C-alpha positions as CSV (number, residue, x, y, z in Angstrom):
1,M,108.8,106.5,76.4
2,P,111.5,104.2,74.8
3,P,110.5,102.8,71.4
4,P,109.1,99.3,71.4
5,P,110.9,96.5,69.5
6,D,110.0,95.8,66.0
7,P,106.7,93.9,65.9
8,A,107.8,91.9,62.9
9,R,110.1,89.9,65.2
10,A,107.4,89.2,67.8
11,G,105.0,86.3,68.2
12,G,103.6,83.6,65.8
13,G,105.3,81.2,63.5
14,A,104.9,80.7,59.8
15,A,102.2,78.1,60.3
16,D,100.1,80.4,62.5
17,P,101.0,84.0,62.1
18,L,99.7,86.6,64.5
19,P,97.4,89.3,63.2
20,P,99.3,92.6,62.9
21,W,97.9,94.0,66.1
22,G,98.6,90.8,67.9
23,A,102.3,90.9,66.8
24,L,102.5,94.5,68.0
25,V,101.0,93.6,71.4
26,A,103.6,90.8,71.7
27,S,106.4,93.2,71.1
28,L,105.1,95.7,73.6
29,V,104.5,93.3,76.4
30,A,107.8,91.6,75.9
31,D,109.8,94.8,76.3
32,P,110.1,95.7,80.0
33,A,111.1,99.4,79.5
34,W,108.1,100.1,77.2
35,F,105.7,98.0,79.3
36,D,106.7,99.9,82.5
37,A,106.4,103.3,80.7
38,V,102.9,102.5,79.5
39,V,101.8,101.2,82.9
40,D,103.2,104.4,84.6
41,T,101.4,106.6,82.1
42,V,98.1,104.8,82.7
43,T,98.5,104.9,86.4
44,E,99.2,108.6,86.5
45,A,96.2,109.2,84.3
46,I,93.9,107.2,86.5
47,H,94.9,109.0,89.7
48,R,94.6,112.4,87.9
49,R,91.2,111.7,86.5
50,V,89.6,109.8,89.3
51,P,89.9,112.1,92.4
52,D,87.9,109.7,94.6
53,L,91.1,107.5,94.7
54,G,93.1,110.2,96.5
55,G,96.9,110.5,96.6
56,D,97.7,107.6,99.0
57,A,101.0,106.1,97.9
58,D,99.9,102.5,98.8
59,L,96.8,102.9,96.6
60,Q,98.9,104.3,93.8
61,R,101.1,101.3,94.0
62,A,98.1,99.0,94.0
63,T,96.7,100.8,90.9
64,R,99.9,100.3,89.1
65,E,100.0,96.6,89.9
66,S,96.4,96.1,88.7
67,V,97.1,98.0,85.5
68,A,100.1,95.9,84.8
69,D,98.2,92.7,85.5
70,N,95.4,93.7,83.1
71,L,97.8,94.8,80.4
72,R,99.7,91.5,80.6
73,L,96.4,89.7,80.2
74,F,95.5,91.7,77.1
75,G,99.0,90.9,75.7
76,A,98.3,87.2,76.2
77,I,95.0,87.6,74.3
78,G,96.9,89.4,71.4
79,E,99.4,86.6,71.3
80,R,96.6,84.0,71.2
81,R,97.7,82.4,74.5
82,V,94.4,83.1,76.2
83,D,90.9,82.7,74.8
84,P,89.1,86.1,75.2
85,A,85.8,84.3,76.0
86,R,87.3,82.5,79.0
87,I,89.3,85.3,80.7
88,D,88.7,86.2,84.3
89,L,89.8,89.2,86.4
90,P,93.6,88.9,87.2
91,A,94.5,88.3,90.8
92,L,95.9,91.8,91.5
93,A,92.9,93.4,89.8
94,V,90.6,91.4,92.1
95,E,92.6,92.6,95.1
96,Y,92.3,96.1,93.8
97,A,88.5,96.0,93.5
98,R,88.4,94.5,97.1
99,R,90.6,97.3,98.4
100,L,88.4,100.0,97.0
101,A,85.4,98.3,98.5
102,H,87.1,98.3,101.9
103,R,88.1,102.0,101.6
104,G,84.5,103.1,100.9
105,V,85.4,104.3,97.4
106,P,82.3,104.5,95.2
107,L,81.7,101.8,92.6
108,D,81.6,104.5,89.9
109,A,85.2,105.4,90.7
110,L,86.3,101.8,90.2
111,L,84.6,101.7,86.8
112,R,86.1,105.0,85.8
113,T,89.6,103.5,86.4
114,Y,88.9,101.0,83.6
115,Q,87.4,103.7,81.4
116,T,90.5,105.9,81.9
117,A,92.9,103.0,81.3
118,H,91.0,102.1,78.1
119,A,91.1,105.7,76.8
120,T,94.8,106.2,77.7
121,V,96.0,102.9,76.2
122,W,93.9,103.4,73.1
123,H,95.5,106.9,72.5
124,I,99.0,105.3,72.9
125,W,98.0,102.3,70.8
126,V,96.7,104.3,67.8
127,G,99.9,106.3,67.5
128,L,102.0,103.1,67.9
129,V,100.0,101.3,65.1
130,R,100.4,104.2,62.7
131,E,104.1,104.5,63.5
132,R,105.0,100.8,63.2
133,L,102.8,99.6,60.3
134,D,103.6,101.1,57.0
135,D,100.8,99.5,54.9
136,P,97.6,101.6,55.2
137,A,95.5,98.5,54.8
138,L,97.3,96.8,57.7
139,V,96.8,99.9,59.8
140,G,93.1,99.9,59.2
141,Q,92.9,96.2,59.8
142,A,94.9,96.4,63.1
143,L,92.9,99.3,64.4
144,A,89.6,97.7,63.6
145,E,90.5,94.3,65.1
146,S,92.2,95.7,68.1
147,A,89.4,98.2,68.8
148,E,86.9,95.3,68.9
149,A,89.1,93.2,71.1
150,M,90.0,96.0,73.5
151,F,86.4,97.2,73.9
152,A,85.2,93.6,74.6
153,F,88.1,93.1,77.0
154,I,87.5,96.3,79.0
155,E,83.7,95.6,79.1
156,L,84.3,92.1,80.5
157,L,86.9,93.2,83.1
158,S,84.6,96.0,84.2
159,D,81.7,93.6,84.7
160,R,84.0,91.2,86.7
161,A,85.4,94.0,88.8
162,R,81.8,95.2,89.5
163,D,80.9,91.8,90.7
164,V,83.9,91.5,93.0
165,F,83.3,95.0,94.4
166,H,79.6,94.3,95.2
167,E,80.4,90.9,96.8
168,E,83.3,92.3,98.9
169,R,81.4,95.4,100.0
170,E,78.4,93.3,101.1
171,Q,80.7,90.9,103.1
172,W,82.7,93.8,104.5
173,T,79.8,95.8,105.8
174,R,78.4,92.7,107.5
175,S,81.6,91.8,109.3
176,S,83.1,93.0,112.6
177,A,86.3,93.6,110.7
178,A,84.6,96.6,109.1
179,V,83.9,98.1,112.6
180,R,87.4,97.5,113.7
181,A,88.9,99.0,110.6
182,E,86.7,102.0,110.7
183,T,87.6,102.6,114.3
184,V,91.3,102.3,113.7
185,R,91.1,104.6,110.7
186,A,89.2,107.2,112.8
187,L,91.9,107.0,115.4
188,L,94.7,107.4,112.9
189,D,92.9,110.2,111.0
190,G,92.7,112.3,114.2
191,G,89.0,112.2,114.5
192,A,87.2,112.9,117.7
193,I,86.5,109.5,119.3
194,D,85.9,108.3,122.9
195,L,88.9,106.1,123.8
196,T,86.8,103.9,126.1
197,T,84.3,103.3,123.3
198,A,87.0,102.7,120.7
199,G,88.9,100.4,123.0
200,G,85.8,98.3,123.6
201,R,85.2,97.9,119.8
202,L,88.8,96.9,119.3
203,R,89.2,94.9,122.5
204,Y,92.4,96.8,123.0
205,D,93.3,99.3,125.7
206,L,94.4,102.5,124.1
207,R,95.5,104.1,127.4
208,R,98.9,102.5,127.7
209,H,102.2,102.1,125.8
210,H,102.1,101.0,122.2
211,V,104.6,99.8,119.6
212,A,103.2,99.8,116.0
213,V,104.1,97.3,113.3
214,V,103.3,97.3,109.6
215,A,103.5,94.0,107.6
216,W,103.6,93.8,103.8
217,P,104.5,91.1,101.2
218,A,108.1,90.1,101.0
219,G,108.5,90.1,97.3
220,R,106.7,90.4,93.9
221,E,106.0,86.7,94.0
222,D,104.0,87.3,97.2
223,A,102.2,90.4,95.9
224,T,98.9,88.5,95.3
225,Q,98.5,87.4,98.9
226,G,95.4,88.9,100.4
227,S,94.9,91.0,103.5
228,A,93.8,88.0,105.5
229,T,97.1,86.2,104.9
230,L,99.1,89.3,106.0
231,E,96.8,89.7,109.0
232,R,97.3,86.1,110.1
233,A,101.1,86.4,109.7
234,L,101.3,89.6,111.7
235,T,99.0,88.2,114.5
236,A,101.3,85.2,114.8
237,A,104.4,87.5,115.0
238,L,102.9,89.6,117.8
239,T,100.8,87.2,119.9
240,G,102.2,86.8,123.4
241,L,104.2,90.0,123.3
242,G,103.3,92.9,125.6
243,T,100.2,92.8,127.8
244,G,97.1,91.2,126.5
245,T,96.1,90.5,122.9
246,P,97.7,92.6,120.1
247,L,95.6,94.7,117.8
248,V,95.9,93.7,114.2
249,V,93.8,95.1,111.3
250,A,94.1,95.1,107.5
251,L,93.1,98.5,106.3
252,E,94.8,98.0,102.9
253,G,95.0,94.9,100.7
254,A,98.8,95.2,100.5
255,A,99.5,95.8,104.2
256,A,98.4,94.8,107.7
257,F,98.8,97.1,110.7
258,G,99.4,96.0,114.2
259,W,100.1,97.3,117.7
260,V,101.6,95.6,120.8
261,G,100.3,97.2,124.0
262,S,101.8,97.1,127.5
263,S,100.9,98.7,130.8
264,A,104.5,99.6,131.5
265,A,107.1,101.1,129.0
266,P,108.4,98.1,127.0
267,D,111.9,96.9,126.8
268,E,112.2,97.9,123.1
269,P,115.4,96.0,122.3
270,A,114.0,92.8,123.7
271,L,110.7,93.4,121.9
272,L,112.4,94.0,118.6
273,A,114.5,90.9,119.1
274,A,111.4,88.8,119.8
275,I,109.6,90.1,116.7
276,A,112.7,89.5,114.5
277,A,113.0,85.9,115.8
278,R,109.4,85.3,114.7
279,A,109.6,87.0,111.4
280,G,111.2,84.0,109.6
281,H,110.3,83.9,105.9
282,G,107.0,85.7,106.3
283,P,106.1,89.2,105.3
284,R,108.4,92.2,105.8
285,L,107.9,94.1,109.1
286,A,108.4,97.8,109.8
287,I,108.4,98.8,113.5
288,G,107.8,102.1,115.2
289,T,109.2,103.2,118.5
290,A,107.1,103.0,121.7
291,G,104.6,105.7,122.5
292,R,102.0,106.2,125.2
293,D,98.2,106.8,124.9
294,L,96.5,107.9,121.7
295,D,99.4,110.2,120.6
296,G,101.9,107.4,121.0
297,F,99.5,105.0,119.1
298,R,99.4,107.4,116.2
299,R,103.1,108.4,116.2
300,S,104.4,104.8,116.4
301,H,102.3,103.9,113.4
302,R,103.6,106.9,111.4
303,E,107.1,105.8,112.2
304,A,106.4,102.3,111.1
305,L,105.0,103.6,107.8
306,H,108.2,105.7,107.3
307,A,110.3,102.6,108.1
308,R,108.4,100.7,105.4
309,R,109.1,103.5,102.9
310,V,112.8,103.3,103.7
311,A,112.7,99.5,103.4
312,E,111.1,99.7,99.9
313,L,113.6,102.3,98.7
314,H,116.5,100.2,100.0
315,G,115.4,96.8,98.7
316,G,117.2,93.6,99.7
317,D,116.1,90.7,101.8
318,R,116.1,92.2,105.2
319,A,112.9,91.1,107.0
320,V,112.6,93.6,109.9
321,W,113.0,97.4,109.8
322,P,112.9,99.2,113.2
323,Y,112.3,102.9,112.8
324,G,114.7,103.6,115.7
325,E,117.6,102.3,113.7
326,I,116.8,104.2,110.5
327,A,115.2,107.4,111.7
328,V,117.8,109.6,110.1
329,E,117.3,107.9,106.7
330,A,113.5,108.1,107.1
331,L,113.5,111.8,107.9
332,A,116.1,112.8,105.4
333,S,114.4,110.9,102.5
334,V,110.9,112.3,102.8
335,E,111.8,114.7,100.0
336,L,113.5,112.1,97.7
337,D,114.7,114.6,95.1
338,G,116.5,116.6,97.8
339,A,118.1,113.4,99.1
340,R,119.4,112.5,95.7
341,A,120.8,116.0,95.2
342,L,122.7,115.8,98.5
343,V,124.2,112.4,97.6
344,R,125.3,113.6,94.2
345,R,126.7,116.9,95.6
346,R,128.7,115.3,98.5
347,L,129.6,111.9,97.0
348,G,129.6,112.5,93.2
349,P,133.1,111.4,92.3
350,L,132.8,108.2,94.5
351,L,129.6,107.1,92.8
352,A,131.4,106.1,89.5
353,L,134.0,103.9,91.2
354,P,133.5,100.1,90.8
355,D,134.0,99.6,94.6
356,R,131.8,102.4,95.6
357,D,129.8,100.4,98.1
358,E,132.9,99.4,100.1
359,L,134.2,103.0,100.0
360,L,130.9,104.5,101.1
361,R,130.6,102.1,104.0
362,T,134.2,102.9,105.0
363,A,133.5,106.6,104.9
364,Q,130.3,106.2,106.9
365,V,131.9,104.1,109.7
366,H,135.1,106.3,109.7
367,L,132.9,109.4,110.4
368,E,130.7,107.6,112.9
369,E,133.8,106.6,114.8
370,Q,135.0,110.3,114.8
371,S,137.8,109.7,112.3
372,R,139.6,107.0,114.4
373,P,140.9,104.4,112.1
374,R,141.4,101.7,114.8
375,R,137.8,101.9,115.9
376,A,136.6,102.0,112.3
377,A,138.8,99.0,111.5
378,L,137.2,96.9,114.3
379,R,133.7,97.7,113.1
380,L,134.6,96.9,109.5
381,D,136.6,93.8,110.4
382,L,139.6,95.2,108.4
383,H,143.2,96.0,109.1
384,E,143.8,99.5,110.3
385,N,146.1,100.2,107.3
386,T,143.4,99.1,104.9
387,V,140.9,101.6,106.4
388,A,143.6,104.4,106.2
389,N,144.3,103.6,102.6
390,R,140.6,103.6,101.7
391,V,140.1,106.9,103.5
392,R,143.0,108.4,101.5
393,R,141.4,107.2,98.2
394,I,138.0,108.6,99.2
395,E,139.6,112.0,100.1
396,R,141.5,112.1,96.8
397,A,138.3,111.3,94.9
398,L,136.3,114.0,96.7
399,G,139.1,116.5,96.6
400,H,138.9,117.4,100.3
401,P,139.2,115.7,103.7
402,L,136.2,113.8,105.0
403,D,136.0,116.1,108.0
404,A,135.6,119.1,105.8
405,H,131.9,118.4,105.7
406,P,131.4,115.6,108.1
407,T,127.7,115.9,108.8
408,E,126.6,116.1,105.2
409,I,129.0,113.4,104.0
410,L,127.8,111.0,106.7
411,L,124.2,111.7,105.9
412,A,124.8,111.2,102.2
413,C,126.5,107.9,102.9
414,R,123.5,106.7,104.9
415,L,121.1,107.9,102.1
416,A,123.1,106.5,99.2
417,P,121.7,102.9,99.4
418,L,118.2,104.3,99.3
419,V,118.6,106.5,96.2
420,L,121.4,104.9,94.1
421,G,119.9,103.0,91.2
422,D,116.2,103.2,92.3
423,R,113.9,103.2,89.3
424,S,112.3,106.7,89.4
425,R,110.0,105.8,92.3
């Protein structure tokens, strides 16, 4: 972990100085690198010590967001910006408790996430206090006061999380949404299920063509929106497309899953265009390719999940991500370390150049157009001589012609936007 900033510079003025542990909290929370490292450590410990959570990437992301929200709140208490007696469970922690209730995770597992977070943060905290405070009296005071505050904080959060969990579980089990979600989960998990029975529960015909869509929040500012908001937005985007009513469910708090069904094979370009036209400023949408019957239902959904993964690696403001357009990137980035290694091996010298993005795009289009400068120039909206000059620069940097390793270089160019500069995902 990077060292935190000096606590002597954090928090409080001369008229109202922070206690030593409060100043240290202020310095920790204010430093993004340190804060992220602590959150990552706590998240990893939770998923290692609470096996009921499983290894689902979406749930790990939700755990991290909940840990970060709780840690920010404790920082605010340390800085005296929040009264400990009046705190409530942060929004992302509320959503996390609800998500575990929906997944059928035991209440004990939720409570153990707080116990694990407490133990992990306390271990980090003790070392930090002893390292940063030189006066033994201040060390003792900081540890005593922060221990009391942290224990009370975790106890209160655990109680609030338990209440949210019980309330959500009770409502969930009573609702028809639970039946629909359980049915869809059984279909996706490959369980033995009668399609007529499942279709009746879902009010959706499974014996036809399907295109799957996954919706998730567009940005960090939208991360607190609940599953109901995502479900409504996805329903609005899909209604009227295909044959009959689309199937939309929210199996996770941070995503909604949908399917458009049709009796005949859909016109996929037209369907994608219709969905994109409705996307607007709503959630991000990842779309699988069309598939028939139960196998197609499952495969299209898997493709949509892969497209979402590519979208999150890539970043940016693009709203709609069709798997059919990024299948190569999706398949080649499943093993992300291998994808990074390929990009470094084939493009290494280009990556340090200030105009690398332009050069990588030129190399990609040049190879896709079978090394024909005129066709590449048309696609890039550049003069043919400009393309030729860029290609010569690229080849000088690489030390060999582009067509020496065309397949790997082209793949590396397509992968580069996914792996360059990503924050150790």
